[in-house]
Each structure stands twice: as C-alpha cells, then as structure tokens.
C-alpha positions as CSV (number, residue, x, y, z in Angstrom):
1,M,-62.6,75.5,-58.2
2,A,-58.8,76.2,-58.5
3,P,-57.7,79.8,-59.0
4,P,-56.4,80.6,-62.5
5,I,-52.7,80.1,-63.0
6,Q,-50.7,83.3,-63.3
7,L,-48.0,83.1,-65.9
8,P,-45.1,85.6,-65.8
9,F,-45.8,86.6,-69.5
10,P,-48.0,89.4,-70.7
11,S,-51.0,88.4,-72.8
12,P,-50.2,88.0,-76.5
13,L,-51.5,90.3,-79.2
14,I,-53.9,88.1,-81.3
15,I,-55.2,89.4,-84.7
16,P,-58.1,87.3,-86.0
17,P,-58.5,86.5,-89.7
18,L,-59.9,89.2,-92.0
19,S,-62.3,86.7,-93.5
20,P,-63.6,83.3,-92.5
21,P,-62.8,80.5,-92.5
22,H,-59.7,80.4,-90.4
23,Q,-57.1,78.4,-92.3
24,Q,-53.6,79.2,-90.9
25,T,-52.1,80.6,-87.7
26,F,-48.8,82.5,-87.7
27,I,-46.9,82.9,-84.4
28,L,-44.3,85.7,-84.8
29,L,-41.7,86.6,-82.2
30,H,-40.3,90.1,-81.7
31,G,-36.7,91.0,-81.1
32,R,-35.0,92.2,-77.9
33,G,-36.2,95.6,-76.8
34,S,-39.6,95.4,-78.6
35,S,-43.0,94.1,-77.7
36,A,-46.0,92.6,-79.5
37,A,-47.8,95.9,-79.5
38,K,-44.9,97.6,-81.3
39,F,-43.9,94.8,-83.6
40,G,-47.3,93.2,-84.6
41,P,-49.2,96.1,-86.2
42,T,-46.0,97.4,-88.0
43,L,-45.3,94.0,-89.5
44,L,-48.9,93.4,-90.6
45,S,-49.1,96.8,-92.4
46,S,-45.7,96.6,-94.0
47,T,-45.8,95.9,-97.7
48,F,-43.6,93.5,-99.7
49,T,-43.2,92.8,-103.4
50,H,-43.4,89.3,-104.9
51,N,-43.8,88.5,-108.6
52,N,-44.2,92.2,-109.4
53,S,-47.1,92.5,-107.0
54,T,-47.0,94.6,-103.8
55,A,-49.2,93.7,-100.8
56,A,-49.4,93.9,-97.1
57,L,-48.8,90.7,-95.1
58,R,-52.3,90.6,-93.6
59,S,-54.1,91.1,-96.9
60,T,-51.9,88.4,-98.5
61,F,-53.2,85.9,-95.9
62,P,-56.8,87.0,-95.2
63,H,-57.7,83.6,-93.6
64,A,-54.8,83.6,-91.2
65,K,-54.8,84.4,-87.5
66,F,-51.6,86.2,-86.3
67,I,-50.3,85.7,-82.7
68,F,-47.6,88.0,-81.3
69,P,-46.4,86.9,-77.9
70,T,-44.6,89.4,-75.7
71,A,-41.6,88.3,-73.6
72,P,-41.5,89.2,-70.0
73,P,-39.3,92.2,-69.0
74,Q,-35.7,91.3,-68.5
75,P,-33.4,93.1,-66.0
C-alpha cells in the first residue's frame, strides 16, 4: 500500500449542510493575509439584505455545503 500523498496545502474548512439533502456546494476563497478559519465563519454569519429581507448566508442556503480552502504560507 502506497503512503498517502502529502500536499503543501492545509486542510480546508468544510461546513456541512444545515439540513439534508445536500443540494449545492460553494467553494469560497479568502484574500491575501487571511485563512479559511478567519474568513469562513465570519462570512457565514454575516447578514445581507435582499428584497427587504435580512438573513445570514448559511441560513439562506441550508442545503449547501461550504468549502473554504486555505492557501499555503507565502514568504
């Protein structure tokens, strides 16, 4: 059995759907100087207004899985 491949990237932050069935997957990238752990929870709890209704991103898409990759450290 071959050893597992080591990638130079940290593990992504994966947030499963709030309620089944899983219907969408969003892959969201952070900006320079951030990480998935800083960016992901903040984005998911942020509220926005659309058609006079305010909601958080995660509650708007309860059947979605959110994936936040983290880039490797850069010198």
